[in-house]
N, C-alpha and C positions, 0 to 999 in steps of 0.2 A: 501484500499482507492480507491474510484471511482471518476472519473473526468467527468464533463459535460461542454460543451461549449454552452452557451445560446446566440442566435443571434436574436435580435428583428426584426420583419417583418415590423414594423411601428414605429412611435414615441412612446415614453414611458411617462406615467404620474407618476412621482416619487415624491410624496408629502412628505414633512417633517412633523413637529408636530405643525405647525401654522394654526389656523383656520381663515376663512374669517370673517371679522367683519363689518366695515363700508363700505358704498358704495365707489367703486373705489379701493377696496383692491386688492393687487397683491400677488399671490401665487408663490413663488420661488420653482423651482425644487430642490430636494435633490440629488446631484450627487457627488460621487457615493452613491447609496442607501444603507441602512442598510442590513446586511446579512439575516435578517429575511424575506426580500422580496423574496429572492431565496428559503429559507427554506419553506416558505408558499406555493410558487408556485409548488415546487417539491413534497412536502407532499400531497398537494391537487390533483396533477396529479396521484400520486400513489394510492390514495383512489379512484379516478375516474376510473382508470384502473381496480380496483377490484369491480367496480360498488357499491361503498359504499356511502350512503347518508350522507352528512356532518352533518345534524341534528342528525342522528343516532349515528354518531361518537362522536359528542359533548355530547350526553346523555349517552354514554356508551353502547348503544344497538347494535352497529355494530358488525357483525361477520367477523372476519379476520382469515386468515390462521395463523398457528403458527409462520411462519417466518415473515409475515407482522405485526402480533401483537407484536413480539419481537422488530421489528425495529421502528414502529410508536407509540407503546404504546397507550395512550389515549390523549384526549384533554388537560387534566390537569396533566398527568404524562407521558411525552414522553419516548419512549423506547431507543434503542441504536442509533437511527438516530442522526447524528450531522454534521452540516456544519463546516468543519475544515478550509476551505479557501474560500473566496469569493472576487472577485475583477475584475477590467477591464482586458481585454486581447485582443489581435489582432491575426487574423488568416492570415498566410502567404500563398503564392501561392502553396507551397509544402504541404499544409495542416497542418503544425505544428502550435501549439498554444503558443504564447508568453505572459506570465503573466506580467502585469504592476503594479507598486506600486506608491502610492502618495509619494511625496518627504518627507523623514523623517524629524522630527523636529530638528535634530542636523545638518542639512545641510542648508546653506543659499546661494542662487544664487543671485548675484547683477545684476544691470541693464546692466553691461558690459559682463555678462555671465561667471563670475568667481565664482566658488563654494568654499565656506569656511566652515569648520566643527567647530562646537562648541567644546571647549575643557574644560573638568571638571578641575577646577583650585582651589587650596587651596589659598584663599585670605590672604593677610597680616593681622595680628591681629589688626592693626590700622584702618582697613576698617570695619565699622559696616554694617551689612546687616540683613534683616529679612528672608533671604533664609534659609530654615529649614534643609538642608542637608550639609554634610561636604565640598563638593566641588561645586563651582558655575560654571554653564555652560557659559563660556566666549567666545564671538565672537571677534576674533582678526583680524581686517581688516586693510589693509594699509591706506585706506581712507574711511570715512563713505559713505554709499550708500544704497538706498532703495532696499529691497529684492523683487525679482520677485515671483509671486504666480501662482498657476495653473500649476505646473510642475509635470510630472510623470516620474519615473525611468523606463527605459527599463529593460529587463531581464539581459542584460550585465551590465547595470549601477547598478542594485541591487546587482549583484554578487560582483562588485568592492566595493560598499558601505559595504557589509557584511564582506569583507576582510579588511576594513579600508583603501582602496586605494583611490587615488585622482579621482575626477570626472571632466568631461568637457562636452561641448555641445553635444557631440556624445552620451552621456549616458542618456539624458532626452528628453522628448517630451512635447509640450504644450497641454493643455486640448483642445484648439481650433482645434487641429489636430485629436482629438478623438471623440468629439461630439460638437453639437451646440444646442442652445435652440431656441424654436419656441413659440412665445407669442400667446396665444389664448384668445379671448374675450368671456365672458359668461354673462348670466343674471340669477339672482335668480328666483325661482318659488314660487308662493303662495302655502303654504301647503294645500293639499287636493283639490286644484282647478286646479293645473297644468297650471296656467296662469302666465305670466311674472309679476314680482314684480316691482313696480314703483321705479325708482332711485336706483336699486340694480345691476348695472353693476360691473363686476370685470374682472380681467385678471389673467391668470395662465400660467405657462411655461410647455411646453412639451420638451422632450429630444430626439434629432435625432442623433443617433450614426453614425459614418462613416461606409461605406460598409464593411470594414474588421474588425470592432470592435464589441466586445460582452463582455460577462462575463464568467469567469472561476469559476466553483464551484467544490470544492472537498468535498466529503461526506464519512463519516465513518458510520459503523453500518447499511449499506443497500446493502451489497454485493449481486449482482444478482437481485436486486429488483428495481433499478432505471429505468425510461423510456429510451428506446434506440433510440427513434425517436419521431416524432410528435410535438405537440405544447404545450406550457404552457400559462396560463393566468398570465401575469407578470406585477406587479405594479397596479396603480389605473386604474379604468375603464376596467380592464381585457384585455389590449392590448396583441396581440399574439407575442410569441417568439418561435423560433424553438430550439429544444434541441437535441444534438448529443453527444455520448460518445467521449472522446478524451484522449490522453496521455498528461501528464503535468510534466515537469521536474523542480519542484521548488527546488532551490538550498538549500543545508544544509551545515553548517560548520562542521569542524572536532571537535567533542565534546571532544575527548581526549586531543587535543591541547588546547582547551579553559580551560578545567579543570586544565591542567598543568600550563597554564599561570596564573590561579587564578582570572581572571576577564573577563567580557564580557558585551555586550550591549543587551538590550531587546527592541524589537520594537513591538508596537501594530499594527496589521494588520486588526483589527476590533475594534470598540469601547470597552473600558474596563469598566465593571460595578463592582466597588469596594466598599466595605462597608465603607471605610475611604476616600472617595473622590478620590484623585489622587494617593494615596499610593497603592502599590501592596498588594493584599490580602495575609496575612501571615506575614506582617512586624510587629515586636515587638516594644515596646516603645524605645528600644535602637537603632532602625534603622536597625536591621538585618532582612533580608527576609528569611523565611523558606519555602521550597517547597520539597515535597517528603521526602527523608532522608537527604537532603542537605540544605545548607544555604549560604548566601552571604550578604555582607554589601551593603546597598543602598547608594552609594556614591554621585550620582547626578541624576537629571532628567530634561528633557525638555518636558513639558506638556503644550500644548496650552489650551485656555479657555475650560472648561468643556462644553459638550453639553447635551441636554435633549433628551432622547429616548422615543418614545411612539409607536403608531401603532394601527392596528385594528385586533382583534381576529376574523378570519373568521368563525371558528367553533362555538365559543360561542357568536358571534355577539355582541361584545361590545369592547370599547376601552381598550387597554392595559395600565397598570399603567405607569405613566411617571417616568423615572429614570434618574439620573445624571450619566454621563459617561465620562471617559477620552477619547479624540478623537483618531481616527486612525492616526498613524504617530508619536505618543508620543514615546519618547526614554528614557530608564532608563540605567544608568551606574552602574554596580555592581562589587565589588572587594572582596578580602579576601574570595574567594569561598572555601567552605569545603564540600566535598561530592563526588558523583560519576558522571561520564559522562552520565550514563543512565538517571539520573534525568533531565539533560539538554535536552536529546533527547525526553523525555516524554513530555516536555513543548510544543514542536512542534506538537506532536500527540494529546495531550489532552487539550492544552490551559491552561490558568490560572484558579484557582478554582472559581466556580460560584455556589452560593447556589440555585439559581432559575433554576430548570432543563429545563424549557421551553426556557429561554433565552440562556442557554448553548447549547441546540439542535439547536437553530437558528444561532449559529456561533459567538456569542460575546465572548470576552476575548481571541481571537486567537492571537498568537505571532509568531515572527521570532527572531532568535538569531544571533548575529554578534560578530566579534572580536572587542576588545577594545585595 
């Protein structure tokens, strides 16, 4: 596994999947961006370093060395390259890189700064519910309060969440302390004439990260092939970002202890593209999830509203198909685990199954595992 710290040199244009329509349209920035942004930037830089034309790569005419061919594959059939982690991070004065994580869906922080965890609960039989799993994720608060949004766990906070320990204000940071948005005014052009179109003003958002904030990217299948310095074209409009190798200490649980306990939590750290909507791939009709040579019962889940993924294929010069995905931060509770600890460890290395090899290489379906 190789790690890169990507630091923007300017604002970033991180578009979502919404097109501009009527006059006065507003384009919101997608923050954090999908991992495909990092995958595309790094793979493009690797090809540029080998002086490979993207058109030749898209048509299969590019000549790559054996090691680059094994890593990058082709435009339609990626090789061993895979983004295994992508997320915000901050660089400290001593040069260390701290990974940051969006607040998991099983944690609610109220306006007073108190953190409460959702608890999977077997409801009384007299309570009717359309919830499809055996246990309902129940939020038990002393008094009702609106939840705060835009919070990120620090590395220490994530370690405590992973161990099932209590969180407080020292363990999270607000998004306003990590980045700010910069509204930009634009005007549409008349096709073929490059003149301003009448009545076609629009606004869009650019993202300005704080000086110590960037992105941490972990890549498998590219040992010794990643750029060691220089710039990347990152996000829309090709804004520049510096890339440097770094070390990253992403915490991992004790898989033997989790297997012995017979239950655990699964956290999506990138959007999950699943064939059955929000359900984990490999879940049978009885609600049992199968992975590797192991299985566990899907007891409960906290999954926010599904999002739609899209993007632009730089090599093939066409939009990518739109896909529905479970959002980053979704949490699944699993019990009655039957299998080997090695299968749990493999989930962190390989992510959840994904039939689309291109989307798998881009870093979707990545997970972290925690105690329950």
